[in-house]
N, C-alpha and C positions, 0 to 999 in steps of 0.2 A: 613778274615778282609781285607778291602780295605781302606788304609789310615786311620785306626782307626774307620771306619764305618763298621758295620756288615750288610751284605746283606743276612742274613738268611741262609747262607751256600749254596746259589744258584749259586754263581760265582765260578766255579771250575777250570777255565782255568789258573788262576794265581798261582803261585809264583816262577817258576823256574828262576834261574840265576838272582837274584835280583840285583846283583852288576855288571853285565856284559852287554856288548852291542856289537853287531856285525853289520858291515855295510851291507846294503841291496844293491845288485847289481842294477845299473841303468837299467831300462827297458823302451822301448817306451811307451808313454802314452796310446796307444790303447790296450796294452796287460796287463800292470801292474794293471790297474783298476779292472780287473776281478779276481785277486788273491783270491782264496778261494771260489769263487762263482760257484755254479753248481756242486761242488764236493759232493760225498756221505759222508757227515760228519754231526755230531750232533752239533747243536748250543747249546753251554753250558752256555751262558750268559743269565740269566733270570732277570726279573724286581724284584723290592722290594717285600717283603712279606707283608701280611696284617698289621703287627705291625710296619713296618719300615716307618718312617716319610719321606715324599717327600723331595728331595733336592731343595733348592731355590737358585737362582742365587745370591741373596743378601748374603746368608751365604757362598756360594761357593767362591765369590770374596772378602770375608771379609779380607783375608790375603793380598790382594793388594788394599784395599779400599783407602788408601792414594794415591797410584799411580793413580788410576782412578779419584780421586778428582782433582789432579793436571792436568790430561788430560782434564777433563771437563772445568777447569778454562782457559786452553790454547786454546781450539778448535776454538772459535770464533775469537780470536786475530790472530791466524795464517792463517785464511781464508783471512784476510786483510780487509781494510776499504775503498777500492777505489770506490766502488759502493754501495749505500744504498740498491738497489734492490737485489743485490747478498747477502748482509748481511742479509736482510730479508728472503731470500730463505734459507740461511744456518741456520738461527735461527729456521725456521719452521721445517726443517728436523732434526736438532740436538736436538730439544725439543720435538720430536714426540714420546717420550717414548722408545727410543732405549736402549737396554740392555748393549751396549758397550762390547759385547761378544768377538769380535776380539781383541781389545786392552787389554781386560782382559786376554785373552790367551797369548798375547805378554808378559804381565807383569808376569804371572805365570811361563811361560817357562824361561823368563829372570832370575827370582829369583831362580828357580830350577837349572838351568844350571850355574848360578853365584856361587851357593854353591859348585857345582861340580868343578868349576874352581878356587875356593878360593877367589872370589870377595866378598867384604863386602857390597857393595852398587851398585845399578844400575848406568849405565853410561848415559851420555847425549844422546848417540846414542840409547840406549834402549828406553828411553822416547820419543825421536823424532820418532822412528819407530812406537810406539803405535799411535801417532797422525797421522802419514802418512797413516797407515792402516785404521784408522777410516775415514779419509777424502776420501780415495779411495772407501771404502765401501759405504759411503754416496753418492758420485758421481754416483756410479753404481745404487743405488736405485732410484735416480732422473731420470736417463736415462731409467731404467726398467719401471718406472711408465708411462713415455711418450710412450714407445714402447707398453706397455700393455694397454694403455689408461685407467689406473686406477685412480679413483678419490679419493680413500681413502688409507691411509697407517697408520697402527697401530691405526685405529680409527679416524685419522685426515685427513683433506683435503691434497692432495698431492701438491707439488710445482707447477706443471703445471696446476692444477685445480685453484690455487689461482692467479698465475702470468701469465699463458699462456704458451703454448708449447715452443715458441721462448726463453723466459727467462729461462725456465726449462732446455732446452738443453744447453744454454750458461752457466747457473749456474753449471751444471754437468761438462761441458768442463773446466770451470775455476777452479773447485775444483780438477779435474784430473791434470791440469797444475800446480796448486799451490803445490799439493802433489809431483809431479815430481821434481819441483824446490827444495823442501826441501830434497827429496831423493838424488838428485845430490850432495847436500851440505853435505851429510853424508860421501862422499868420500870413500865409500867402494864398489869397483867394483862388487864383488860377490853379495852383497845385491842389488845393483842397477840393475844388470841383472835379479836377482830373482824377484823383484817387478815389473820391466818393463814387464816381461813376463806375469805377472798377467793381466795387462791392455790389452795386446794382447789377452789373453785367454778370457777375457770378451767378446770382439768383436767376437771371434771365436765361443763362446757358443751361442751368440744371432743369428749368421748366421746359425749355425747348427740347432738351434731350429726353426727358421723361414722357413728353407728349408724342414722341415719334419712334418709340421702341417697336421693333419688328416691322417698321414701315418701309417697304422696299421702294416706295416712290419718293423717298427723300432725295432731293437734288443736290448737286455739288455746291451751289451757292448757299443752301440751307446748312450744309455741313460746315462750310467755311465760316458762316456767321456764328454758328454754335461754337466753333473752335476759337473764334475771336473772343466771344463772351467768356469762355472758360479758361483760355490760356493766353491769347495774344493781348488782350486788353490790359492785363497787369504789366506785361513786359513793355508795351508801348507807353503806358503811363509812367513806368519807371524811368525809361530812357528820356522821355520828354521832360519829366519833372527835374531830372538831373541837369538837363540843359537850361531849364528856366532858372534854376538856382545859380547857374554860372553867368546869368544875365547876358546871354548871347542874343542875337537878333532872332525875331520870331520865325524867320525862314529856316534858320538852322534848327531851332527847337522843333519845328514841324518835320524836318527831315529825320530828326532823332526819333520822333513818334513813328514815322513811317518805317524806320529801321526796326524798331521794336515790334511793330505790328507784323511785318513780313518775317522777321526772325521767329516770332512766336508762332505764327501759322506754320512755318516750315518745321519747327520743333514738334508741333502737334501731329502733323502728317507723318513725320518720322516715327513718333511714338506709336501711332496707329499701325504703321508698317511692322514695327518690332513686335507688336502684339501677335502677329502671325508668323514671324520668322525666328523669334527667340524662345528659349525654353522657360518653364516656370522658374527654374533656379536663376537664370539670367535676369528675368524680369523682376523677381522678388514678389511676384503675385501669379495667379494662374494664367497660363498662356491662353490666348484667344478669349480672354475674359469679357471683353466688350461685346463680341459677337454673341457669346453665350447668353448675355443679358439682353440682347436685342438692340444694342447700340450700333447703328449703321455708320461705318466710317469710310474714308476715302477708298481703301482697297476693295471694300465690299461694293461700294457704289459703282466703281469701274467694272468689277467682275459681273455685276448684275446686268450690264448693258447687253451682253450676248449669251447669258446663261439662265434660261427660264427655270432650269432645275434648281438653281440657287434660290430663286424667289420662292419656289414651292417649299423648299426646306425651311427657309427663314419664317415664312408666313405660318407654317405649322408649329413654330416655336420649338423646333427640334424634338418633337414628340416621339419620333421613331428612334430606336436604338442605333447608334452610330451615325446619326444624321449630322450632328455637329462636326464630327471628324470629316465627313464627306464635304460639308460646306467649307471647312478650312482648306481642304485640298483643292477645291474649285477656285477659291480666292488666290491661292498660291500659284496655281498652274494655268490659269486662264487670263493672265494679263493684269489682274488687279494690283499686284505688287509693283510691277514695272511702271504702270501709269501713275501710281501714287508716288513713286520715286521721282518721276518727271515733274509732278506737281510740287514736291518739296524743293526740287532744284530751281524751278521757276521762281518760287517765293524767295529762295536764297539769293538768286541773281538780283532781285529787286532790293533786298536788304543791303547787298554790297554797293549797289549804285547810290543808295541813300547816304553812304558814308563819304561820298566824293566832296562834300562841303567841309570836311574836317582837314586840318593840317596834318601832314605826314608825321607820325610819332609812333612810339611803342604802344600807346594806348589805342590808337586807331588800328594798328596792326593786330592787336589782341581782339578788337571788335570784329575784324575781318576773319580772324582765326576762329572765332566763336561760330561763325556761319559755316566754316569748313568742318569744324569739329562735329557739328550737328549732322552734316551729310555723311561724315565718316562712320557714324553709328550704323548706317545701312550698307556699308562697303563689304 
């Protein structure tokens, strides 16, 4: 059983040391991201059985629904009302069907660790952290869409498509600045350093990606580092920051960081799989968009190992008619998708193990379900 949910006996890696938690030694980013990858071990985490109902985010976040509602009510007000265009841009992105996954994780970890620390209610700092995290995530999406020249986000027109590139860049900058101002007012130096590093990581990830387009020699550890910078860094900072504000022991806060890192990496790998397996309508953006732009992701890295033709096509930057479609078929049919699924599951296993230090509760169960929800996206 995982948090009261049966997974058909398929998840066999859990339940040792339910009530204990050990600190994970700090490692350089370029080495710790590959923990458990490439080793000769069996992936023990499997997706739901035929009879198991899929997990929905609505049900998953039900235990923090009130917290998320308060966040939604506050988001536009904390952006500020100095400029109507900025407000319109914020409304566009905030109303574009976002799942509020990152602040949802903040509230789940906040409440799970608050129970561990004996707190009866969330603090103002917990709630403000959720708002800051969503603002930073939103700002990054606005900038990502400009860099990727995307005209659609979650099925809606992007900010730069509606208002122009100049306004989109300024709107993203403004939101980063506003989030930083609220972050400084939390007056917790550890959290300020943690979240500030995330903004730096975003830029590092974009530079790393831009410098390796159409590069078929990109290795898995490079891909994971870039994925950490662009995706997992914010999730990890969110979950650790929540634990810090609960005033739990540093070992627990570190495990929450590791949970967020591993969950974030697993999410990115799944997103990169879906780029090849879902339609444009399902994705809300062009299918295989990353490959078309020369972004080498996990499915491509794995497929390249045994397919010299794929290297030839990518290095030619798809100059021949139909070459992109041929590359997509190679990735789909030559093991790239399957091995990327195994990578996502390995990271998911690590994330679940990181939760062993938390007491059994509905909040911990929801954190476990988040891991399973991610994997079910590729079922």
